[in-house]
C-alpha beads as a LAMMPS data file, in Angstrom:
LAMMPS data file: protein, C-alpha beads

399 atoms
398 bonds

1 atom types
1 bond types

-500.0 500.0 xlo xhi
-500.0 500.0 ylo yhi
-500.0 500.0 zlo zhi

Masses

1 110.0

Atoms # bond

1 1 1 -25.364 -2.081 1.951
2 1 1 -24.485 -5.636 0.963
3 1 1 -20.972 -6.744 1.914
4 1 1 -21.363 -10.131 0.202
5 1 1 -18.431 -10.603 -2.152
6 1 1 -19.187 -11.228 -5.809
7 1 1 -18.146 -14.450 -7.536
8 1 1 -15.326 -12.597 -9.280
9 1 1 -14.043 -11.127 -6.012
10 1 1 -14.184 -14.516 -4.315
11 1 1 -12.332 -16.068 -7.250
12 1 1 -9.569 -13.467 -6.856
13 1 1 -9.286 -14.300 -3.146
14 1 1 -9.115 -18.040 -3.869
15 1 1 -6.433 -17.488 -6.507
16 1 1 -4.447 -15.446 -3.995
17 1 1 -4.717 -18.207 -1.382
18 1 1 -3.341 -20.721 -3.881
19 1 1 -0.426 -18.452 -4.827
20 1 1 0.548 -17.503 -1.275
21 1 1 -0.106 -20.815 0.505
22 1 1 3.454 -22.162 -0.060
23 1 1 5.145 -18.947 1.159
24 1 1 7.035 -19.300 4.431
25 1 1 7.371 -16.019 6.382
26 1 1 10.374 -17.345 8.297
27 1 1 12.309 -18.036 5.069
28 1 1 13.394 -14.371 4.965
29 1 1 15.990 -13.183 7.497
30 1 1 14.709 -11.002 10.290
31 1 1 15.524 -7.287 9.936
32 1 1 18.663 -6.064 11.675
33 1 1 19.747 -2.594 12.710
34 1 1 23.230 -3.200 11.326
35 1 1 22.978 -5.752 8.501
36 1 1 21.132 -3.550 5.993
37 1 1 18.277 -4.714 3.789
38 1 1 17.080 -8.308 3.984
39 1 1 17.168 -8.461 0.154
40 1 1 18.060 -6.268 -2.805
41 1 1 14.828 -6.989 -4.639
42 1 1 11.331 -8.234 -4.004
43 1 1 10.378 -11.880 -4.581
44 1 1 10.503 -12.064 -8.409
45 1 1 9.558 -15.744 -8.510
46 1 1 6.433 -15.067 -6.460
47 1 1 5.709 -12.006 -8.621
48 1 1 5.675 -14.271 -11.660
49 1 1 3.230 -16.632 -9.965
50 1 1 0.984 -13.701 -9.029
51 1 1 1.059 -12.519 -12.640
52 1 1 0.213 -16.037 -13.848
53 1 1 -2.821 -16.061 -11.542
54 1 1 -3.974 -12.673 -12.943
55 1 1 -3.504 -10.965 -9.564
56 1 1 -1.583 -8.059 -11.110
57 1 1 -4.323 -7.112 -13.573
58 1 1 -7.297 -7.044 -11.204
59 1 1 -8.090 -3.341 -11.639
60 1 1 -7.191 -3.165 -15.335
61 1 1 -10.025 -3.095 -17.867
62 1 1 -10.585 -6.086 -20.176
63 1 1 -9.622 -3.951 -23.189
64 1 1 -6.087 -3.941 -21.748
65 1 1 -6.179 -7.656 -20.864
66 1 1 -7.274 -7.072 -17.276
67 1 1 -9.998 -8.486 -15.040
68 1 1 -11.886 -5.205 -14.659
69 1 1 -12.431 -5.690 -10.912
70 1 1 -12.323 -3.145 -8.105
71 1 1 -10.761 -2.049 -4.821
72 1 1 -12.561 -4.764 -2.855
73 1 1 -10.914 -7.469 -4.975
74 1 1 -7.515 -5.840 -4.506
75 1 1 -8.010 -5.671 -0.733
76 1 1 -8.996 -9.339 -0.634
77 1 1 -5.747 -10.246 -2.376
78 1 1 -3.719 -7.935 -0.126
79 1 1 -5.243 -9.537 2.969
80 1 1 -4.089 -12.960 1.791
81 1 1 -0.610 -11.711 0.886
82 1 1 -0.078 -10.106 4.300
83 1 1 -0.855 -13.322 6.143
84 1 1 2.417 -14.747 4.809
85 1 1 4.270 -11.401 4.629
86 1 1 4.615 -11.705 0.858
87 1 1 7.447 -9.429 -0.311
88 1 1 5.695 -7.939 -3.331
89 1 1 4.669 -4.426 -4.445
90 1 1 1.071 -5.590 -4.835
91 1 1 -0.494 -2.555 -3.164
92 1 1 1.505 0.122 -4.943
93 1 1 1.332 -1.672 -8.296
94 1 1 -2.410 -2.265 -8.047
95 1 1 -3.192 1.290 -6.929
96 1 1 -1.017 2.743 -9.699
97 1 1 -2.734 0.670 -12.391
98 1 1 -6.106 1.792 -11.038
99 1 1 -5.347 5.496 -11.305
100 1 1 -3.759 5.112 -14.751
101 1 1 -6.825 3.146 -15.845
102 1 1 -9.254 5.709 -14.451
103 1 1 -7.494 8.998 -15.212
104 1 1 -4.577 8.424 -17.591
105 1 1 -4.634 9.359 -21.236
106 1 1 -5.411 6.711 -23.808
107 1 1 -1.768 6.731 -24.891
108 1 1 -0.552 6.263 -21.305
109 1 1 -3.013 3.435 -20.683
110 1 1 -1.996 1.607 -23.835
111 1 1 1.684 2.054 -23.033
112 1 1 1.574 0.896 -19.403
113 1 1 -1.397 -1.273 -18.559
114 1 1 -0.897 -4.425 -20.679
115 1 1 2.713 -4.832 -19.492
116 1 1 1.752 -4.015 -15.893
117 1 1 -0.992 -6.637 -15.937
118 1 1 1.453 -9.280 -17.139
119 1 1 4.016 -8.289 -14.512
120 1 1 6.529 -7.130 -17.133
121 1 1 6.341 -3.576 -15.761
122 1 1 6.466 -2.925 -12.012
123 1 1 4.776 0.243 -10.755
124 1 1 5.176 1.941 -7.398
125 1 1 4.024 5.196 -5.784
126 1 1 5.696 7.960 -3.771
127 1 1 3.123 8.767 -1.101
128 1 1 4.959 9.575 2.153
129 1 1 5.836 13.213 1.466
130 1 1 9.075 14.888 2.487
131 1 1 9.179 13.534 6.041
132 1 1 6.490 10.865 6.235
133 1 1 4.261 13.202 8.259
134 1 1 3.356 15.832 5.663
135 1 1 1.045 15.622 2.627
136 1 1 2.783 13.851 -0.242
137 1 1 1.243 16.158 -2.838
138 1 1 2.956 19.177 -1.241
139 1 1 6.461 17.692 -1.096
140 1 1 7.190 18.271 -4.799
141 1 1 6.493 21.381 -6.857
142 1 1 5.650 21.390 -10.557
143 1 1 6.175 24.335 -12.890
144 1 1 5.373 24.382 -16.584
145 1 1 8.188 24.398 -19.105
146 1 1 8.536 27.842 -20.613
147 1 1 7.793 27.943 -24.329
148 1 1 6.806 30.585 -26.803
149 1 1 3.372 29.058 -27.353
150 1 1 0.356 30.859 -25.907
151 1 1 -1.197 29.177 -22.883
152 1 1 1.771 26.912 -22.161
153 1 1 2.575 28.646 -18.890
154 1 1 -0.796 27.583 -17.506
155 1 1 -1.350 24.263 -19.196
156 1 1 2.153 22.793 -19.354
157 1 1 1.851 21.803 -23.014
158 1 1 5.650 21.667 -23.170
159 1 1 5.835 19.475 -20.087
160 1 1 6.557 20.197 -16.439
161 1 1 9.631 20.484 -14.242
162 1 1 9.584 18.867 -10.796
163 1 1 11.534 19.936 -7.718
164 1 1 11.417 18.386 -4.251
165 1 1 11.879 15.283 -2.115
166 1 1 9.739 12.226 -1.445
167 1 1 10.813 9.918 1.365
168 1 1 10.309 6.211 2.067
169 1 1 9.244 5.193 -1.439
170 1 1 8.745 1.396 -1.463
171 1 1 10.366 -0.747 -4.162
172 1 1 11.732 2.347 -5.928
173 1 1 15.124 0.747 -6.606
174 1 1 13.549 -2.065 -8.622
175 1 1 10.380 -0.530 -10.070
176 1 1 10.057 0.339 -13.742
177 1 1 7.805 3.314 -13.087
178 1 1 7.271 5.581 -10.070
179 1 1 4.137 7.712 -9.729
180 1 1 4.990 10.972 -7.988
181 1 1 2.381 13.572 -6.937
182 1 1 3.327 17.248 -7.267
183 1 1 1.545 20.553 -6.745
184 1 1 1.399 23.544 -9.042
185 1 1 1.475 27.244 -8.222
186 1 1 -2.286 27.487 -8.704
187 1 1 -2.962 24.711 -6.169
188 1 1 -3.549 21.763 -8.504
189 1 1 -2.113 18.285 -7.910
190 1 1 -0.520 16.407 -10.802
191 1 1 0.770 12.839 -10.868
192 1 1 3.970 12.292 -12.836
193 1 1 5.012 8.878 -14.168
194 1 1 8.802 8.719 -13.833
195 1 1 10.943 5.859 -15.188
196 1 1 12.591 3.833 -12.423
197 1 1 15.727 1.666 -12.394
198 1 1 13.878 -1.587 -13.155
199 1 1 14.961 -5.090 -12.193
200 1 1 18.530 -5.353 -10.847
201 1 1 21.016 -6.909 -13.215
202 1 1 19.022 -5.970 -16.304
203 1 1 19.012 -2.961 -18.574
204 1 1 16.556 -0.286 -17.407
205 1 1 13.392 0.126 -19.435
206 1 1 14.417 3.718 -20.122
207 1 1 17.420 5.985 -19.680
208 1 1 17.894 7.221 -16.100
209 1 1 15.745 10.253 -15.483
210 1 1 17.903 13.391 -15.494
211 1 1 17.764 15.159 -12.137
212 1 1 16.327 12.167 -10.251
213 1 1 18.472 10.502 -7.588
214 1 1 17.627 7.745 -5.116
215 1 1 19.127 7.425 -1.636
216 1 1 18.715 4.119 0.200
217 1 1 16.595 3.878 3.327
218 1 1 15.776 0.717 5.305
219 1 1 12.302 0.148 6.735
220 1 1 11.477 -1.554 10.027
221 1 1 10.654 -4.655 7.949
222 1 1 14.202 -4.735 6.598
223 1 1 13.073 -3.852 3.070
224 1 1 14.746 -1.233 0.887
225 1 1 13.015 2.112 0.607
226 1 1 14.244 5.136 -1.304
227 1 1 14.385 8.860 -0.779
228 1 1 13.600 10.434 -4.149
229 1 1 15.355 13.724 -4.811
230 1 1 14.036 15.630 -7.793
231 1 1 16.204 18.459 -9.043
232 1 1 14.790 19.931 -12.227
233 1 1 13.245 16.679 -13.470
234 1 1 11.494 17.261 -16.789
235 1 1 8.274 15.314 -17.357
236 1 1 6.636 15.337 -20.809
237 1 1 2.968 16.261 -20.837
238 1 1 2.097 12.729 -21.992
239 1 1 3.554 11.242 -18.783
240 1 1 1.318 13.309 -16.506
241 1 1 -2.103 12.668 -15.006
242 1 1 -3.743 16.025 -14.410
243 1 1 -7.317 15.110 -13.489
244 1 1 -8.141 16.643 -10.054
245 1 1 -9.715 13.391 -8.883
246 1 1 -6.641 11.259 -9.552
247 1 1 -4.577 11.923 -6.428
248 1 1 -7.484 11.714 -3.910
249 1 1 -8.447 8.339 -5.366
250 1 1 -4.865 7.060 -5.401
251 1 1 -4.286 8.275 -1.844
252 1 1 -7.521 6.679 -0.592
253 1 1 -6.757 3.379 -2.316
254 1 1 -3.230 3.231 -0.880
255 1 1 -4.559 3.932 2.622
256 1 1 -7.348 1.375 2.359
257 1 1 -4.969 -1.206 0.900
258 1 1 -2.637 -0.659 3.862
259 1 1 -5.598 -1.370 6.151
260 1 1 -6.120 -4.637 4.232
261 1 1 -2.477 -5.551 4.835
262 1 1 -2.919 -4.806 8.540
263 1 1 -6.001 -7.031 8.635
264 1 1 -4.188 -9.927 6.990
265 1 1 -1.177 -9.593 9.263
266 1 1 -3.359 -9.346 12.358
267 1 1 -5.341 -12.415 11.303
268 1 1 -2.167 -14.476 10.952
269 1 1 -0.647 -13.199 14.212
270 1 1 -3.806 -13.968 16.186
271 1 1 -4.053 -17.434 14.611
272 1 1 -0.413 -18.075 15.535
273 1 1 -1.132 -16.957 19.093
274 1 1 -4.212 -19.162 19.362
275 1 1 -2.273 -22.213 18.169
276 1 1 0.536 -21.545 20.639
277 1 1 -1.802 -20.922 23.582
278 1 1 -3.626 -24.164 22.850
279 1 1 -0.390 -26.175 23.061
280 1 1 1.619 -24.345 25.722
281 1 1 0.896 -25.784 29.178
282 1 1 1.294 -24.296 32.630
283 1 1 0.299 -26.085 35.847
284 1 1 -0.814 -29.021 33.697
285 1 1 -3.292 -27.059 31.555
286 1 1 -3.062 -25.247 28.203
287 1 1 -2.695 -21.541 28.872
288 1 1 -5.632 -20.935 26.498
289 1 1 -7.914 -22.222 29.290
290 1 1 -6.812 -19.450 31.663
291 1 1 -9.294 -16.600 31.894
292 1 1 -6.677 -13.854 31.644
293 1 1 -5.348 -15.335 28.384
294 1 1 -8.819 -15.936 26.926
295 1 1 -9.930 -12.373 27.659
296 1 1 -6.895 -10.869 25.934
297 1 1 -7.390 -13.081 22.883
298 1 1 -11.098 -12.190 22.765
299 1 1 -10.295 -8.486 22.843
300 1 1 -7.936 -8.887 19.911
301 1 1 -10.580 -10.846 18.008
302 1 1 -12.926 -7.878 18.454
303 1 1 -10.173 -5.633 17.082
304 1 1 -9.949 -7.845 13.992
305 1 1 -13.678 -7.763 13.358
306 1 1 -13.750 -3.970 13.708
307 1 1 -10.761 -3.661 11.356
308 1 1 -12.556 -5.880 8.852
309 1 1 -15.900 -4.055 8.960
310 1 1 -14.364 -0.604 8.571
311 1 1 -12.027 -1.816 5.803
312 1 1 -14.868 -3.137 3.631
313 1 1 -16.893 0.009 4.271
314 1 1 -14.021 2.174 2.975
315 1 1 -13.301 -0.124 0.018
316 1 1 -16.995 -0.204 -0.900
317 1 1 -17.173 3.593 -0.889
318 1 1 -14.101 3.804 -3.138
319 1 1 -15.619 1.281 -5.560
320 1 1 -19.106 2.700 -5.776
321 1 1 -18.592 6.371 -5.060
322 1 1 -21.828 6.075 -3.098
323 1 1 -23.029 9.315 -1.590
324 1 1 -23.255 9.652 2.150
325 1 1 -23.238 12.180 4.944
326 1 1 -19.435 12.217 4.711
327 1 1 -17.021 12.025 1.772
328 1 1 -14.981 8.859 1.167
329 1 1 -12.154 10.359 3.248
330 1 1 -14.320 9.909 6.343
331 1 1 -14.700 6.158 5.836
332 1 1 -10.988 5.854 5.077
333 1 1 -10.150 7.744 8.284
334 1 1 -12.287 5.341 10.350
335 1 1 -10.622 2.319 8.723
336 1 1 -7.156 3.761 9.341
337 1 1 -7.990 4.471 12.990
338 1 1 -8.972 0.859 13.635
339 1 1 -6.163 -0.628 11.549
340 1 1 -3.428 1.476 13.155
341 1 1 -4.524 0.783 16.711
342 1 1 -5.723 -2.752 16.067
343 1 1 -2.604 -4.143 14.423
344 1 1 -0.461 -2.694 17.219
345 1 1 -2.605 -4.233 19.956
346 1 1 -2.745 -7.608 18.205
347 1 1 1.023 -8.030 17.866
348 1 1 1.630 -6.717 21.378
349 1 1 -0.754 -9.319 22.784
350 1 1 0.836 -11.974 20.575
351 1 1 4.287 -11.103 21.904
352 1 1 3.028 -11.116 25.492
353 1 1 1.229 -14.457 25.281
354 1 1 4.139 -16.112 23.484
355 1 1 6.464 -15.177 26.330
356 1 1 10.128 -15.682 25.439
357 1 1 9.284 -17.089 22.012
358 1 1 7.886 -13.711 21.031
359 1 1 11.337 -12.140 21.274
360 1 1 13.175 -14.936 19.442
361 1 1 14.296 -13.603 16.045
362 1 1 14.328 -17.163 14.682
363 1 1 10.601 -17.465 15.389
364 1 1 8.326 -15.981 12.670
365 1 1 6.376 -13.780 15.092
366 1 1 9.391 -11.459 15.194
367 1 1 8.874 -10.586 11.497
368 1 1 5.153 -10.071 11.992
369 1 1 5.929 -7.603 14.758
370 1 1 8.352 -5.687 12.516
371 1 1 5.833 -5.548 9.666
372 1 1 3.063 -4.466 12.035
373 1 1 5.174 -1.566 13.272
374 1 1 5.880 -0.537 9.688
375 1 1 2.165 -0.610 8.835
376 1 1 1.274 1.297 11.992
377 1 1 3.746 4.041 11.081
378 1 1 2.540 4.087 7.471
379 1 1 -1.071 4.498 8.577
380 1 1 -0.254 7.254 11.033
381 1 1 -1.564 7.880 14.554
382 1 1 -5.219 7.184 15.266
383 1 1 -5.601 10.575 16.942
384 1 1 -4.832 12.349 13.665
385 1 1 -7.507 10.341 11.830
386 1 1 -10.016 11.026 14.586
387 1 1 -9.272 14.748 14.314
388 1 1 -9.817 14.611 10.549
389 1 1 -13.069 12.733 11.074
390 1 1 -14.213 15.403 13.524
391 1 1 -13.451 18.134 10.974
392 1 1 -15.399 16.265 8.299
393 1 1 -18.354 15.814 10.629
394 1 1 -18.347 19.508 11.429
395 1 1 -18.084 20.509 7.779
396 1 1 -20.542 18.023 6.245
397 1 1 -22.847 16.281 8.666
398 1 1 -23.604 19.453 10.577
399 1 1 -23.179 21.923 7.710

Bonds

1 1 1 2
2 1 2 3
3 1 3 4
4 1 4 5
5 1 5 6
6 1 6 7
7 1 7 8
8 1 8 9
9 1 9 10
10 1 10 11
11 1 11 12
12 1 12 13
13 1 13 14
14 1 14 15
15 1 15 16
16 1 16 17
17 1 17 18
18 1 18 19
19 1 19 20
20 1 20 21
21 1 21 22
22 1 22 23
23 1 23 24
24 1 24 25
25 1 25 26
26 1 26 27
27 1 27 28
28 1 28 29
29 1 29 30
30 1 30 31
31 1 31 32
32 1 32 33
33 1 33 34
34 1 34 35
35 1 35 36
36 1 36 37
37 1 37 38
38 1 38 39
39 1 39 40
40 1 40 41
41 1 41 42
42 1 42 43
43 1 43 44
44 1 44 45
45 1 45 46
46 1 46 47
47 1 47 48
48 1 48 49
49 1 49 50
50 1 50 51
51 1 51 52
52 1 52 53
53 1 53 54
54 1 54 55
55 1 55 56
56 1 56 57
57 1 57 58
58 1 58 59
59 1 59 60
60 1 60 61
61 1 61 62
62 1 62 63
63 1 63 64
64 1 64 65
65 1 65 66
66 1 66 67
67 1 67 68
68 1 68 69
69 1 69 70
70 1 70 71
71 1 71 72
72 1 72 73
73 1 73 74
74 1 74 75
75 1 75 76
76 1 76 77
77 1 77 78
78 1 78 79
79 1 79 80
80 1 80 81
81 1 81 82
82 1 82 83
83 1 83 84
84 1 84 85
85 1 85 86
86 1 86 87
87 1 87 88
88 1 88 89
89 1 89 90
90 1 90 91
91 1 91 92
92 1 92 93
93 1 93 94
94 1 94 95
95 1 95 96
96 1 96 97
97 1 97 98
98 1 98 99
99 1 99 100
100 1 100 101
101 1 101 102
102 1 102 103
103 1 103 104
104 1 104 105
105 1 105 106
106 1 106 107
107 1 107 108
108 1 108 109
109 1 109 110
110 1 110 111
111 1 111 112
112 1 112 113
113 1 113 114
114 1 114 115
115 1 115 116
116 1 116 117
117 1 117 118
118 1 118 119
119 1 119 120
120 1 120 121
121 1 121 122
122 1 122 123
123 1 123 124
124 1 124 125
125 1 125 126
126 1 126 127
127 1 127 128
128 1 128 129
129 1 129 130
130 1 130 131
131 1 131 132
132 1 132 133
133 1 133 134
134 1 134 135
135 1 135 136
136 1 136 137
137 1 137 138
138 1 138 139
139 1 139 140
140 1 140 141
141 1 141 142
142 1 142 143
143 1 143 144
144 1 144 145
145 1 145 146
146 1 146 147
147 1 147 148
148 1 148 149
149 1 149 150
150 1 150 151
151 1 151 152
152 1 152 153
153 1 153 154
154 1 154 155
155 1 155 156
156 1 156 157
157 1 157 158
158 1 158 159
159 1 159 160
160 1 160 161
161 1 161 162
162 1 162 163
163 1 163 164
164 1 164 165
165 1 165 166
166 1 166 167
167 1 167 168
168 1 168 169
169 1 169 170
170 1 170 171
171 1 171 172
172 1 172 173
173 1 173 174
174 1 174 175
175 1 175 176
176 1 176 177
177 1 177 178
178 1 178 179
179 1 179 180
180 1 180 181
181 1 181 182
182 1 182 183
183 1 183 184
184 1 184 185
185 1 185 186
186 1 186 187
187 1 187 188
188 1 188 189
189 1 189 190
190 1 190 191
191 1 191 192
192 1 192 193
193 1 193 194
194 1 194 195
195 1 195 196
196 1 196 197
197 1 197 198
198 1 198 199
199 1 199 200
200 1 200 201
201 1 201 202
202 1 202 203
203 1 203 204
204 1 204 205
205 1 205 206
206 1 206 207
207 1 207 208
208 1 208 209
209 1 209 210
210 1 210 211
211 1 211 212
212 1 212 213
213 1 213 214
214 1 214 215
215 1 215 216
216 1 216 217
217 1 217 218
218 1 218 219
219 1 219 220
220 1 220 221
221 1 221 222
222 1 222 223
223 1 223 224
224 1 224 225
225 1 225 226
226 1 226 227
227 1 227 228
228 1 228 229
229 1 229 230
230 1 230 231
231 1 231 232
232 1 232 233
233 1 233 234
234 1 234 235
235 1 235 236
236 1 236 237
237 1 237 238
238 1 238 239
239 1 239 240
240 1 240 241
241 1 241 242
242 1 242 243
243 1 243 244
244 1 244 245
245 1 245 246
246 1 246 247
247 1 247 248
248 1 248 249
249 1 249 250
250 1 250 251
251 1 251 252
252 1 252 253
253 1 253 254
254 1 254 255
255 1 255 256
256 1 256 257
257 1 257 258
258 1 258 259
259 1 259 260
260 1 260 261
261 1 261 262
262 1 262 263
263 1 263 264
264 1 264 265
265 1 265 266
266 1 266 267
267 1 267 268
268 1 268 269
269 1 269 270
270 1 270 271
271 1 271 272
272 1 272 273
273 1 273 274
274 1 274 275
275 1 275 276
276 1 276 277
277 1 277 278
278 1 278 279
279 1 279 280
280 1 280 281
281 1 281 282
282 1 282 283
283 1 283 284
284 1 284 285
285 1 285 286
286 1 286 287
287 1 287 288
288 1 288 289
289 1 289 290
290 1 290 291
291 1 291 292
292 1 292 293
293 1 293 294
294 1 294 295
295 1 295 296
296 1 296 297
297 1 297 298
298 1 298 299
299 1 299 300
300 1 300 301
301 1 301 302
302 1 302 303
303 1 303 304
304 1 304 305
305 1 305 306
306 1 306 307
307 1 307 308
308 1 308 309
309 1 309 310
310 1 310 311
311 1 311 312
312 1 312 313
313 1 313 314
314 1 314 315
315 1 315 316
316 1 316 317
317 1 317 318
318 1 318 319
319 1 319 320
320 1 320 321
321 1 321 322
322 1 322 323
323 1 323 324
324 1 324 325
325 1 325 326
326 1 326 327
327 1 327 328
328 1 328 329
329 1 329 330
330 1 330 331
331 1 331 332
332 1 332 333
333 1 333 334
334 1 334 335
335 1 335 336
336 1 336 337
337 1 337 338
338 1 338 339
339 1 339 340
340 1 340 341
341 1 341 342
342 1 342 343
343 1 343 344
344 1 344 345
345 1 345 346
346 1 346 347
347 1 347 348
348 1 348 349
349 1 349 350
350 1 350 351
351 1 351 352
352 1 352 353
353 1 353 354
354 1 354 355
355 1 355 356
356 1 356 357
357 1 357 358
358 1 358 359
359 1 359 360
360 1 360 361
361 1 361 362
362 1 362 363
363 1 363 364
364 1 364 365
365 1 365 366
366 1 366 367
367 1 367 368
368 1 368 369
369 1 369 370
370 1 370 371
371 1 371 372
372 1 372 373
373 1 373 374
374 1 374 375
375 1 375 376
376 1 376 377
377 1 377 378
378 1 378 379
379 1 379 380
380 1 380 381
381 1 381 382
382 1 382 383
383 1 383 384
384 1 384 385
385 1 385 386
386 1 386 387
387 1 387 388
388 1 388 389
389 1 389 390
390 1 390 391
391 1 391 392
392 1 392 393
393 1 393 394
394 1 394 395
395 1 395 396
396 1 396 397
397 1 397 398
398 1 398 399
C-alpha cells in the first residue's frame, strides 16, 4: 500500500496548519474540579476560520459544495488541531457529515450538508453508550410508531420512538443536530438525527425535541458534555439513517479520528518536552544530553511512529474498503491500542522530564495532560482492543 498523501490531502493539512497556527493552548483556563466548565461554548471564531478554509466540508461531495475528500484528509486536519488543543467539534462534525453523505436520504443530504459544510449547522454524535463502557448502539431502543398501515410495524413508515440514555455527548449543548444510534427489536441499528439546542444566545434551529433532556457533565478537559435522556422521543422516518453499514462506518471513523487527535497531542507534547530538555541545565549541561533522558524521549518517539503507522493503516482501510485477512475493525483496534497506550506514556514522560513545571497549572503541559487522559478514556483500555483483535483473528484469519 502507498501511504503517500495526495495533493488534495496535503492541501487540507496545509490549510489546517494556517488556521491553527495562531491558537494558543494556554489561552484557555486549566480544568478545575470545582469551577465547572472552562467555557459554555466551543471556539466560534475559530470555527468560522475553519469553515472559511473549507475544513468543515472535507467529506462532503462537490454536489453539496464540499471537497469530496476522505477519512485520511479528516485525520490530517484533526492531527493539526490537536497540536494546539483546538476547542472545536471537528471530529464529530466531520464524521456525521460523512455518514449522512454516504447513507442518508437525498432529502436529508440536501437539508443538512450544504449548511454543515459552511459551518452554519454544527453536528455532533452520541457514541459513548449508557455508561461509556457499553456499546452505544445498545443504549437506546427504537420502536416503530403504531399506525393502521400495513407493514408499518416492521418498517417504521410512521417514524420511530426512542427510549434510553447516552452519556458524555460532546458539544451537545451547542450543536444544531445530534446523531444518536438506536437498536430495534429485530437487532438492527438505526441512526436518528435529533435537533439540538444550537448556539447559545440565539434561537434554536428547531423547536426543542419533545422527550429529550440534557444533563450537564464536565470532562477531564474541562469541556461541557451532556447526558442525553430520551423518553418517548419521536423521530420522523425522514430523519433516520437505516442502512446497516452506517453505524459501523460512523463508529470506525470516530475511533480513528480520536487516534488522530492522540497523535497530534502526543506530537506537540513530545516537541514541548524536547525543547525544555534542550534548555534545562543540570550540572552545567542540558538534561537532553543525559542518557536516561535521551532513552525516555527515544522510547516516546517510537510510540509516536507506531501511533502514526497504525492510524494511517486504519484510515486507509476506511477510505478504500480494501479487503484483507481481517475486517476494518481489526485495523481500528490496532490503532486504538497504540493510541491509548502511546498518548498516556508520552504525557507521563513529558510530566516527568519537566519536573515541577509539569505540575504547574499555568504551564500549557497541564492542559495537554488533561486532554490526553480524556482521549485515553475515550479510546478505552488497550487490553480490550487486543481481546477484540484476538477474536477477529480466530474468526477470520484462522477460519
